[in-house]
TORVO-474204 format. One line per field, with one value per atom (N, C-alpha, C): residue number from 0; residue in one letter; atom name; x, y negated, z negated. Coordinates in nm, 2 decimals. Atoms other than C-alpha are relative to their C-alpha. Layout:
# TORVO-474204
num	[NUM_...]
residu	[a_...]
atome	[CA_...]
xx	[X_...]
yy	[Y_...]
zz	[Z_...]
//
This chain:
# TORVO-474204
num	[0_0_0_1_1_1_2_2_2_3_3_3_4_4_4_5_5_5_6_6_6_7_7_7_8_8_8_9_9_9_10_10_10_11_11_11_12_12_12_13_13_13_14_14_14_15_15_15_16_16_16_17_17_17_18_18_18_19_19_19_20_20_20_21_21_21_22_22_22_23_23_23_24_24_24_25_25_25_26_26_26_27_27_27_28_28_28_29_29_29_30_30_30_31_31_31_32_32_32_33_33_33_34_34_34_35_35_35_36_36_36_37_37_37_38_38_38_39_39_39_40_40_40_41_41_41_42_42_42_43_43_43_44_44_44_45_45_45_46_46_46_47_47_47_48_48_48_49_49_49_50_50_50_51_51_51_52_52_52_53_53_53_54_54_54_55_55_55_56_56_56_57_57_57_58_58_58_59_59_59_60_60_60_61_61_61_62_62_62_63_63_63_64_64_64_65_65_65_66_66_66_67_67_67_68_68_68_69_69_69_70_70_70_71_71_71_72_72_72_73_73_73_74_74_74_75_75_75_76_76_76_77_77_77_78_78_78_79_79_79_80_80_80_81_81_81_82_82_82_83_83_83_84_84_84_85_85_85_86_86_86_87_87_87_88_88_88_89_89_89_90_90_90_91_91_91_92_92_92_93_93_93_94_94_94_95_95_95_96_96_96_97_97_97_98_98_98_99_99_99_100_100_100_101_101_101_102_102_102_103_103_103_104_104_104_105_105_105_106_106_106_107_107_107_108_108_108_109_109_109_110_110_110_111_111_111_112_112_112_113_113_113_114_114_114_115_115_115_116_116_116_117_117_117_118_118_118_119_119_119_120_120_120_121_121_121_122_122_122_123_123_123_124_124_124_125_125_125_126_126_126_127_127_127_128_128_128_129_129_129_130_130_130_131_131_131_132_132_132_133_133_133_134_134_134_135_135_135_136_136_136_137_137_137_138_138_138_139_139_139_140_140_140_141_141_141_142_142_142_143_143_143_144_144_144_145_145_145_146_146_146_147_147_147_148_148_148_149_149_149_150_150_150_151_151_151_152_152_152_153_153_153_154_154_154_155_155_155_156_156_156]
residu	[m_m_m_k_k_k_n_n_n_k_k_k_t_t_t_i_i_i_p_p_p_s_s_s_k_k_k_k_k_k_r_r_r_v_v_v_k_k_k_s_s_s_h_h_h_n_n_n_l_l_l_t_t_t_l_l_l_e_e_e_l_l_l_k_k_k_s_s_s_s_s_s_k_k_k_n_n_n_r_r_r_y_y_y_r_r_r_d_d_d_g_g_g_q_q_q_a_a_a_i_i_i_e_e_e_v_v_v_p_p_p_e_e_e_g_g_g_y_y_y_r_r_r_c_c_c_p_p_p_l_l_l_c_c_c_p_p_p_d_d_d_h_h_h_d_d_d_d_d_d_d_d_d_d_d_d_f_f_f_c_c_c_w_w_w_s_s_s_a_a_a_l_l_l_l_l_l_q_q_q_q_q_q_p_p_p_v_v_v_c_c_c_i_i_i_s_s_s_c_c_c_t_t_t_y_y_y_d_d_d_i_i_i_w_w_w_n_n_n_d_d_d_f_f_f_r_r_r_s_s_s_d_d_d_d_d_d_g_g_g_s_s_s_d_d_d_f_f_f_g_g_g_e_e_e_y_y_y_a_a_a_l_l_l_r_r_r_k_k_k_i_i_i_m_m_m_e_e_e_i_i_i_t_t_t_g_g_g_l_l_l_n_n_n_f_f_f_q_q_q_q_q_q_a_a_a_k_k_k_f_f_f_n_n_n_y_y_y_l_l_l_k_k_k_e_e_e_s_s_s_f_f_f_k_k_k_d_d_d_k_k_k_p_p_p_i_i_i_w_w_w_k_k_k_k_k_k_i_i_i_a_a_a_k_k_k_l_l_l_k_k_k_a_a_a_h_h_h_q_q_q_l_l_l_s_s_s_d_d_d_l_l_l_e_e_e_l_l_l_r_r_r_s_s_s_l_l_l_n_n_n_e_e_e_q_q_q_m_m_m_l_l_l_h_h_h_e_e_e_l_l_l_e_e_e_m_m_m_l_l_l_i_i_i_e_e_e_k_k_k_r_r_r_m_m_m_e_e_e_g_g_g_d_d_d_n_n_n_i_i_i]
atome	[N_CA_C_N_CA_C_N_CA_C_N_CA_C_N_CA_C_N_CA_C_N_CA_C_N_CA_C_N_CA_C_N_CA_C_N_CA_C_N_CA_C_N_CA_C_N_CA_C_N_CA_C_N_CA_C_N_CA_C_N_CA_C_N_CA_C_N_CA_C_N_CA_C_N_CA_C_N_CA_C_N_CA_C_N_CA_C_N_CA_C_N_CA_C_N_CA_C_N_CA_C_N_CA_C_N_CA_C_N_CA_C_N_CA_C_N_CA_C_N_CA_C_N_CA_C_N_CA_C_N_CA_C_N_CA_C_N_CA_C_N_CA_C_N_CA_C_N_CA_C_N_CA_C_N_CA_C_N_CA_C_N_CA_C_N_CA_C_N_CA_C_N_CA_C_N_CA_C_N_CA_C_N_CA_C_N_CA_C_N_CA_C_N_CA_C_N_CA_C_N_CA_C_N_CA_C_N_CA_C_N_CA_C_N_CA_C_N_CA_C_N_CA_C_N_CA_C_N_CA_C_N_CA_C_N_CA_C_N_CA_C_N_CA_C_N_CA_C_N_CA_C_N_CA_C_N_CA_C_N_CA_C_N_CA_C_N_CA_C_N_CA_C_N_CA_C_N_CA_C_N_CA_C_N_CA_C_N_CA_C_N_CA_C_N_CA_C_N_CA_C_N_CA_C_N_CA_C_N_CA_C_N_CA_C_N_CA_C_N_CA_C_N_CA_C_N_CA_C_N_CA_C_N_CA_C_N_CA_C_N_CA_C_N_CA_C_N_CA_C_N_CA_C_N_CA_C_N_CA_C_N_CA_C_N_CA_C_N_CA_C_N_CA_C_N_CA_C_N_CA_C_N_CA_C_N_CA_C_N_CA_C_N_CA_C_N_CA_C_N_CA_C_N_CA_C_N_CA_C_N_CA_C_N_CA_C_N_CA_C_N_CA_C_N_CA_C_N_CA_C_N_CA_C_N_CA_C_N_CA_C_N_CA_C_N_CA_C_N_CA_C_N_CA_C_N_CA_C_N_CA_C_N_CA_C_N_CA_C_N_CA_C_N_CA_C_N_CA_C_N_CA_C_N_CA_C_N_CA_C_N_CA_C_N_CA_C_N_CA_C_N_CA_C_N_CA_C_N_CA_C_N_CA_C_N_CA_C_N_CA_C_N_CA_C_N_CA_C_N_CA_C_N_CA_C_N_CA_C_N_CA_C_N_CA_C_N_CA_C]
xx	[-0.14_4.48_0.08_-0.06_4.76_0.04_-0.01_4.84_0.11_-0.12_5.08_0.08_-0.08_5.36_0.09_-0.09_5.55_0.12_-0.08_5.89_0.01_0.00_5.95_0.14_-0.16_6.31_0.03_-0.04_6.34_0.08_-0.09_6.63_0.05_-0.03_6.72_0.11_-0.09_7.03_0.02_0.02_7.00_0.12_-0.10_7.26_0.06_-0.06_7.45_-0.07_0.13_7.14_-0.07_0.07_6.96_-0.07_0.14_6.60_-0.04_0.05_6.38_-0.13_0.15_6.05_-0.12_0.12_5.73_-0.09_0.14_5.41_-0.07_0.06_5.15_-0.16_0.15_4.76_-0.03_0.01_4.80_0.12_-0.03_4.88_0.03_-0.02_5.07_0.05_0.02_5.09_0.14_-0.13_5.48_0.03_-0.02_5.49_-0.04_0.04_5.44_0.04_-0.08_5.49_0.14_-0.13_5.84_0.03_-0.07_6.03_0.14_-0.14_6.32_0.08_-0.05_6.62_-0.06_0.03_6.52_0.09_-0.01_6.56_0.04_-0.01_6.58_-0.08_0.08_6.43_-0.04_0.04_6.26_0.14_-0.05_6.47_-0.01_0.08_6.25_-0.06_0.02_6.15_0.05_-0.09_6.42_0.02_-0.04_6.37_-0.11_0.10_6.08_0.01_0.04_6.02_-0.12_0.17_5.78_0.00_0.00_5.66_-0.02_0.05_5.54_0.07_-0.10_5.76_-0.06_0.06_5.70_0.12_-0.11_5.99_-0.05_0.00_6.02_0.08_-0.06_6.13_0.08_-0.09_6.21_0.09_-0.11_6.43_0.09_-0.06_6.54_0.02_-0.02_6.50_-0.11_0.13_6.24_-0.07_0.10_6.02_-0.13_0.10_5.74_-0.13_0.13_5.39_-0.07_0.02_5.29_0.07_-0.09_5.57_-0.05_0.05_5.44_-0.13_0.12_5.07_0.06_-0.04_5.25_0.09_0.00_5.44_-0.07_0.08_5.17_-0.10_0.07_4.99_0.09_-0.08_5.28_0.01_-0.02_5.34_-0.11_0.10_5.00_-0.02_-0.04_5.11_0.05_-0.03_5.15_0.15_-0.16_5.51_0.07_-0.13_5.63_0.00_-0.01_5.59_-0.08_0.11_5.33_0.05_-0.05_5.54_0.09_-0.03_5.74_0.01_0.09_5.65_0.20_-0.13_6.00_0.04_-0.01_5.93_0.07_-0.03_5.97_0.13_-0.12_6.29_0.10_-0.05_6.42_0.04_-0.01_6.37_0.08_-0.12_6.52_0.12_-0.14_6.82_0.04_-0.01_6.83_0.06_-0.05_6.81_0.07_-0.03_6.92_-0.03_0.10_6.62_-0.02_0.11_6.42_-0.14_0.12_6.05_-0.08_0.08_5.93_0.07_-0.09_6.21_-0.07_0.09_6.07_-0.06_0.08_5.79_-0.04_-0.02_5.82_0.04_-0.07_6.01_-0.09_0.07_5.77_-0.14_0.13_5.44_0.00_-0.05_5.62_-0.01_-0.04_5.64_-0.14_0.17_5.27_-0.09_0.06_5.23_0.06_-0.07_5.44_-0.08_0.08_5.17_-0.15_0.12_4.94_0.05_-0.02_4.94_0.08_-0.09_5.10_0.16_-0.10_5.42_0.08_-0.05_5.56_0.02_-0.02_5.54_0.09_-0.15_5.77_0.08_-0.12_5.96_0.11_-0.09_6.22_0.07_-0.01_6.20_0.05_-0.08_6.45_-0.02_0.02_6.37_0.08_-0.09_6.71_0.00_0.00_6.66_-0.08_0.10_6.38_0.02_-0.03_6.32_-0.15_0.13_6.06_-0.13_0.11_5.81_-0.02_0.04_5.81_-0.02_0.02_5.81_-0.13_0.14_5.49_-0.10_0.10_5.32_-0.03_0.02_5.38_-0.03_0.02_5.36_-0.18_0.12_4.99_-0.10_0.09_4.88_0.01_0.04_5.02_-0.07_0.09_4.86_-0.13_0.11_4.52_-0.01_0.00_4.57_-0.03_-0.02_4.66_-0.15_0.09_4.36_-0.11_0.12_4.10_-0.01_-0.01_4.20_-0.02_0.07_4.17_-0.17_0.14_3.83_-0.07_0.07_3.71_0.04_0.00_3.84_-0.08_0.08_3.64_-0.12_0.15_3.35_-0.02_0.03_3.39_0.04_0.03_3.48_0.17_-0.14_3.79_0.08_-0.10_4.09_0.11]
yy	[-0.10_-3.19_-0.06_0.04_-3.28_0.10_-0.08_-3.14_0.07_-0.13_-2.86_0.01_0.05_-2.91_0.15_-0.13_-2.59_-0.05_0.01_-2.61_0.03_-0.09_-2.55_0.01_-0.02_-2.45_-0.10_0.11_-2.75_-0.10_0.16_-3.02_-0.08_0.07_-3.31_-0.09_0.11_-3.56_-0.13_0.11_-3.89_-0.09_0.07_-4.16_0.10_-0.10_-3.86_0.10_-0.07_-3.72_0.09_-0.11_-3.38_-0.04_0.02_-3.42_0.10_-0.11_-3.15_-0.03_0.07_-3.18_0.10_-0.06_-3.08_0.04_-0.03_-2.96_-0.03_0.04_-3.14_0.02_0.02_-3.16_-0.15_0.13_-3.53_-0.03_0.02_-3.62_-0.16_0.17_-3.98_0.01_0.04_-4.15_0.07_-0.03_-4.09_0.15_-0.11_-3.75_0.04_-0.08_-3.53_-0.06_0.07_-3.63_0.09_-0.07_-3.58_0.01_0.06_-3.57_-0.06_0.06_-3.77_0.01_-0.04_-3.75_-0.16_0.14_-3.97_-0.11_0.12_-4.31_-0.06_0.02_-4.33_-0.14_0.12_-4.66_0.00_0.01_-4.74_-0.09_0.09_-4.92_-0.13_0.12_-5.15_-0.10_0.15_-5.30_0.06_-0.02_-5.17_-0.07_0.14_-5.47_0.09_-0.10_-5.17_0.13_-0.11_-4.83_0.04_-0.07_-4.62_0.14_-0.13_-4.30_0.10_-0.10_-4.18_-0.03_0.00_-4.12_0.06_-0.07_-3.97_-0.06_-0.04_-3.91_-0.12_0.09_-4.24_0.08_-0.06_-4.08_-0.15_0.12_-4.46_-0.03_0.07_-4.52_0.13_-0.14_-4.14_0.00_0.06_-4.23_0.05_0.05_-4.22_-0.10_0.12_-4.49_0.01_0.02_-4.58_0.02_-0.05_-4.46_-0.17_0.17_-4.88_-0.04_0.05_-4.93_0.03_-0.10_-4.67_-0.13_0.10_-4.90_-0.14_0.12_-5.20_-0.03_-0.06_-5.06_-0.02_-0.02_-4.98_-0.11_0.10_-5.29_-0.11_0.13_-5.54_0.12_-0.04_-5.30_-0.02_0.04_-5.37_-0.15_0.12_-5.73_-0.02_0.00_-5.77_-0.03_0.02_-5.95_-0.05_0.05_-5.99_-0.10_0.13_-6.33_-0.07_0.05_-6.35_0.09_-0.09_-6.11_-0.07_0.07_-6.27_0.10_-0.12_-5.92_0.04_-0.01_-5.84_0.15_-0.15_-5.48_0.03_0.01_-5.56_-0.08_0.02_-5.76_0.11_-0.14_-5.50_0.12_-0.12_-5.22_-0.06_0.04_-5.43_-0.01_0.02_-5.48_0.11_-0.11_-5.12_0.08_-0.09_-4.98_-0.09_0.08_-5.28_-0.04_-0.05_-5.22_-0.17_0.15_-5.59_0.06_-0.01_-5.61_0.15_-0.11_-5.43_0.16_-0.11_-5.14_0.12_-0.11_-5.04_0.06_-0.02_-5.10_0.13_-0.08_-4.85_0.14_-0.10_-4.59_0.07_-0.02_-4.61_0.08_-0.08_-4.54_0.11_-0.10_-4.28_0.12_-0.12_-4.06_0.05_-0.02_-4.06_0.07_-0.07_-3.89_0.18_-0.09_-3.59_0.13_-0.13_-3.31_-0.05_0.08_-3.54_0.04_-0.03_-3.43_-0.15_0.14_-3.82_0.02_-0.07_-3.64_-0.01_-0.06_-3.53_-0.14_0.07_-3.83_-0.12_0.12_-4.07_0.07_-0.06_-3.82_-0.02_0.02_-3.87_-0.18_0.12_-4.24_-0.07_0.05_-4.46_-0.15_0.14_-4.80_-0.09_0.13_-4.98_0.03_-0.01_-4.86_-0.06_0.05_-5.02_-0.17_0.18_-5.42_-0.02_0.02_-5.62_0.02_-0.04_-5.59_0.12_-0.16_-5.21_0.03_-0.06_-5.19_-0.08_0.07_-5.45_0.12_-0.09_-5.23_0.09_-0.12_-4.91_0.01_-0.08_-5.00_-0.07_0.06_-5.20_0.13_-0.13_-4.85_0.07_-0.10_-4.63_-0.03_0.06_-4.88_0.02_0.01_-4.85_0.15_-0.12_-4.49_0.05_-0.07_-4.43_-0.05_0.05_-4.64_0.07_-0.05_-4.46_0.12_-0.08_-4.19_0.04_0.04_-4.29_-0.08_0.05_-4.44_0.18_-0.13_-4.08_0.07_-0.07_-3.93_-0.06_0.04_-4.17_0.06_-0.03_-4.08_0.16_-0.12_-3.71_0.10_-0.10_-3.60_0.06_-0.07_-3.34_-0.07_0.06_-3.48_0.10]
zz	[-0.04_-3.14_0.07_-0.09_-2.97_0.10_-0.11_-2.62_-0.04_0.04_-2.63_0.14_-0.17_-2.33_0.00_-0.01_-2.22_0.08_-0.08_-2.13_0.16_-0.16_-1.72_-0.01_-0.02_-1.59_0.04_-0.05_-1.42_-0.11_0.03_-1.56_0.08_-0.10_-1.45_-0.09_0.01_-1.52_0.02_-0.01_-1.59_-0.09_0.09_-1.75_-0.06_0.12_-1.92_-0.08_0.05_-2.03_0.05_-0.10_-1.93_-0.11_0.04_-1.96_0.03_-0.01_-1.98_0.06_-0.05_-1.75_-0.09_0.06_-1.93_0.10_-0.05_-1.79_-0.14_0.08_-1.94_0.04_-0.06_-1.92_0.04_-0.03_-1.91_0.14_-0.12_-1.54_0.02_-0.01_-1.45_0.14_-0.16_-1.13_0.05_-0.06_-1.09_-0.01_0.02_-1.20_-0.14_0.07_-1.49_-0.17_0.13_-1.89_-0.06_0.06_-2.02_-0.12_0.14_-2.34_0.09_0.02_-2.40_-0.11_0.15_-2.63_-0.10_0.10_-2.94_0.04_0.00_-2.91_0.14_-0.12_-2.55_0.00_-0.03_-2.40_0.12_-0.13_-2.09_0.06_-0.07_-1.84_0.05_-0.02_-1.78_-0.08_0.13_-2.08_-0.13_0.09_-2.32_-0.13_0.14_-2.60_-0.10_0.08_-2.76_0.02_0.00_-2.86_0.08_-0.03_-2.64_-0.03_0.11_-2.75_0.18_-0.11_-2.37_0.13_-0.13_-2.07_0.15_-0.12_-1.72_0.10_-0.07_-1.44_0.12_-0.08_-1.19_0.13_-0.10_-0.85_0.06_-0.05_-0.71_-0.10_0.08_-0.99_-0.07_0.01_-1.05_-0.17_0.12_-1.44_-0.09_0.08_-1.71_-0.02_0.05_-1.75_-0.09_0.06_-2.01_0.07_-0.05_-1.94_0.06_-0.03_-1.95_0.15_-0.10_-1.70_0.13_-0.11_-1.44_0.05_-0.03_-1.46_0.07_-0.08_-1.38_0.13_-0.12_-1.13_0.11_-0.05_-0.98_0.06_-0.04_-0.98_0.08_-0.07_-0.90_0.14_-0.08_-0.59_0.12_-0.06_-0.50_0.08_-0.02_-0.40_0.16_-0.14_-0.02_0.02_-0.02_-0.04_-0.12_0.13_-0.40_-0.03_0.04_-0.40_-0.10_0.10_-0.68_-0.10_0.07_-0.86_-0.10_0.11_-1.18_-0.11_0.09_-1.34_-0.05_-0.01_-1.50_0.03_-0.04_-1.42_0.16_-0.14_-1.03_0.02_-0.03_-1.06_-0.08_0.05_-1.29_0.10_-0.10_-1.02_0.08_-0.07_-0.78_-0.02_0.06_-0.99_-0.01_0.01_-1.05_0.12_-0.14_-0.68_0.10_-0.05_-0.52_0.16_-0.12_-0.27_-0.05_0.00_-0.18_-0.03_0.10_-0.30_0.15_-0.07_0.05_0.04_0.01_0.04_-0.11_0.16_-0.31_0.02_-0.01_-0.24_0.14_-0.11_0.06_-0.06_0.04_-0.14_-0.08_0.13_-0.42_0.09_-0.08_-0.19_0.05_-0.09_0.01_-0.07_0.09_-0.31_-0.01_0.03_-0.35_0.12_-0.11_-0.01_0.00_0.00_-0.06_0.04_-0.03_-0.04_0.06_-0.15_0.24_0.14_-0.10_0.58_0.07_-0.06_0.67_-0.04_0.02_0.51_0.10_-0.07_0.77_0.13_-0.04_0.95_-0.07_0.06_0.70_-0.09_0.06_0.54_0.03_-0.02_0.74_0.01_0.01_0.71_-0.07_0.12_0.54_-0.02_-0.02_0.41_0.01_0.01_0.42_0.20_-0.15_0.84_0.10_-0.10_0.92_-0.03_0.00_0.96_-0.11_0.10_0.71_0.11_-0.07_0.98_-0.02_0.01_0.98_-0.10_0.14_0.62_-0.03_0.04_0.58_0.05_-0.12_0.85_-0.08_0.06_0.69_-0.16_0.15_0.34_-0.03_-0.04_0.45_0.01_-0.06_0.57_-0.07_0.10_0.30_-0.11_0.14_0.01_0.07_0.00_0.20_0.04_-0.03_0.30_-0.15_0.18_-0.11_-0.08_0.07_-0.22_0.05_-0.04_0.02_-0.08_0.06_-0.18_-0.11_0.18_-0.53_0.01_-0.03_-0.40_0.00_-0.03_-0.32_-0.11_0.11_-0.63_-0.11_0.12_-0.85_0.05_-0.03_-0.65_0.00_0.05_-0.73_0.10_-0.11_-0.37_-0.06_0.02_-0.33_0.09_-0.11_-0.18_0.03]
//
């Protein structure tokens, strides 16, 4: 049986397309599943069709579910030196951010509903040194991995 989605009132404009966000039982790392216009292509892998998309706060546009997993895995590296992944190169090209800045913005979004948000909410990646970004990224990644581990153990977070 197919999951039924109910349109919300929130609408988002991206590349002259109006996208209606959808509520869904399927939760994705960067947001909820959304519907996109027919023929829409993921900006990170536009060479093929995808069926499932979610909103990327980092890119401010929909990306395919496969790319959200790639982004998560790629941003787990320390400095991006081992990335060669197409998705990360495209992210940096689209956003104009370097690896540490993009990683900071990506990880920061994961903490909007957590106590640490008050400490990081006003920080801007482009105003921080590379050393500060590396330190904050390491702390946020560690915290996020601990939250994931707790969830996998069945604890409430």
